N, C-alpha and C positions, 0 to 999 in steps of 0.2 A: 280366859277360858272360853274359846269360841263354841265349844260344844255344850255349854251350860248357860242359858240366858240369865239365870238368877245370880250368877257370879260375875257378870260383866259390870265393869265400872266405866262411867263416862264423866267427862269434865270439859267445861268450856271456859275460855278466858279471853278477856279483852284488855288491851293495854293502850293507854293514851300517853304519849311522850311530849314533853315541852322542853326544848333546848333554850334555856335562859341565856347562856353564853356559850362560847366555844368549849369551855371547860366545865360546864355545869348542865346536868340533865335532871329533870324531875319527871317521874312517871307515876301514874295511878293505874292500878290493875284491879279488875273485877273478875272473880272466879265463881262459877257455879258447878257443883259436882253432885253426882249420884253414886256414892259408894255402894258396893254390893252389901246387901243385908243391913244397911244403916240408913239413917235419915239423910235427905239431901242437905247440902250446905251452901251458904253464900259467904264470900270472903272479899274484903276490900283491903288492898295493900297500897301503901304510899312509899315510894323509893326515891332517894336523892343520890345522885352520883356526882362526885367532885373529882377532878383531876388535879393532883398536887405533885410538884416535882419537875424534873427536867422534861423539856419538850423540844420539838424540832426547831432548828435555827430560823431566824427571820431574815428576809431580804431587805436590805437597807438601800 
């Protein structure tokens, strides 16, 4: 709502990624937001991504 300052919502996020191996990634994400007409929030997320299954051929 660009015409109403009181209904604008803003949020910011920062993500740190660590590639443990070629097939594994761990991320930590911090979020800060200011929803319209509600209290601000802080959120911390931990995410792990694993690749399982077929993958590209190797050169021997």
